[in-house]
N, C-alpha and C positions, 0 to 999 in steps of 0.2 A: 571710725568708720571704716570698716574695711570696705575693700574694696576685689568684686568678684571678677577673674578673668575668664576671656568668653574661649572656650574650646578652640576657637576657629581662629584667634590673635588679636581678636581687636578686644578694648577697652571698656566694661562698662561700669556705670555707675551701680553702687547698693542697691538690688530689687527691694530691703526692705528699708530704704531710707525715704522715709516721708514725705522728704522735702523733694524728692526729682521727682519728674512728672515723664519720665521717660518710659515708655511702653518698651515690658522685653517679653518677644517674642521665643519661648523656649524651643521653639523649632524652626527656627529661621535658621537656614544657612543647612540643614538636613539634606540628601539629595531625595527621599520619599518627601517630603513638602513640597508636593505638588499642589497643593488648596491654593488656589489664587485669591479666595477670600477669606485670609488670616486676618487676623487681629492687621499685623504689620502692616497689609497691604491697604487696608483703608485707610488706615492712619497716614498713610506715607503716598502720596501721589506721585506719577512717573516723575514729574519735576523736581520732586525734592531727594527721591531716593537717594542716587548719588555720590551726596554732600551731605545728607541729612545727619550723618552724624559727625559730626564737628567734635572735638576732642576739644572736654571743657575741665578744668580742674576746679575745686571748689575746698576753699581752706578758711577757719575759723579763727582770728586774729583776737587780740585781747579787744579791739579796738575797730573791726569791720569785721567783713565777712570779704572777700574777694576771693573774684569766679575769673580765670587766665585762659582764652581761646583761642587755640590756633587757628588764624585764618592766614595762611599764609598766600599774597597775591592778589590780597584787596587792599582798595584803599579804605578810607574812613566813610566814604559818603557811600559806600557800597555793604555797610554793614548799620544793623538799626540793633539800641536798647532802647529797649520800653521798662516802663512798670504797669502793669493792666489788676486790676480787680484790687488795688492794692496793694498787694502781698505776692505778686507772679512775677519773676523777673522774667522776658524775655528777650532773646539774642535772637537775631535772624539775619539773614545776607544771602546776595545772590552774587555767583562766579559765571561771568556771561562766558559761552563758551567760543574759542577763539576760528573767527572767521576762513574759511578755505578761499584759496585761490583758485582760480583757472590754472591748471598747468600744476598744480604745485598735487607732490605723490606724499602718504603720510605712509612712515612704516611705523609708528605704531604713535598710540594715544591712550596714556593713563593718568592724565592729569583728570582730576572731575569736574566739572561745572554743573550746574544749576541751584538751585535755593536750598537753604537751610534753616533751621529752626529749633531751638533749644528752649527748655522754661524751666523755672527750679521755683518752689514755691518758697518763699523767703520765713526766715521764722518771725515771733512777734517784736523778738529785739530789735528789729531792722528799721535804720531810718531811711524808709523809702523816698520822701523827699527831697535825700540830701545825696542821692546815687552820682557816682564820678563814674566815666569812664576815657581810658586814653589807649592808643595805637603806637608800638612801638614795633619794629622788625617783623612784623606778619603775626606777632601774639597782643591781641583786646584785654586789655585789662579794666575790668569793673567790678568798682570800689562801692560795697553800702555800708555807710557806719553804721555801729548798733549803739544803741540807749545808753547810756551811764547807766550803769548799777547805782547807787547811790548806798553807800554802807551807813550802816545802822551809826546815829550819833550815842554815845557810851557817857552815859552823866553819872560820875565819880557820887554817892550817898555818904557822907557819914555817921556811921554807927554811934546812936549815942546808951551814954550809963556805963 
C-alpha cells in the first residue's frame, strides 16, 4: 500500500485504500477554495479541526494489525480506543487548551488543542474481541490480532499397483 504525499507537506493515507475511512478533500489548502460548505467542513467541526489529523501508521505483520498514533503530551486517560459496528476501529481523544493566567503575555501559540478522531475499517481476519492498546512516550500502539490461517492438512496416499 503506497502513501500519497500531500502537496502541502502533510502525509495522507492512500485514497484508494478500502480500509481507510478518512475523507480526502482534493481542494483542501488551496487559496481559491473559499467554499465554506465543502465536504471536509461538514465532516469536521471547528472543535476537531486543529487536531483532527493525528498521524497514525498501520502495518500488518504475520500475527496482527498494528496501529501507531502520535499523541504527544496526552495521557492515556485522554485517549479512547473503541471497536464499533464489529469492524471499525476508532481512536479518539482530546487535548485541552492551556489555561490563560491574567497578566500572562503569549508570544506564540503553535501547539494544537481540541479533539481528534480517526476511524479504520478492519479486515475480516481481525480478532476484534482481542484488541490491546498501550501508550509509551507519546505513542499509542493498538494491536489487533489476526485470525490464524489454518494450513491445509496434507495426507500422503499410497499408490497401488
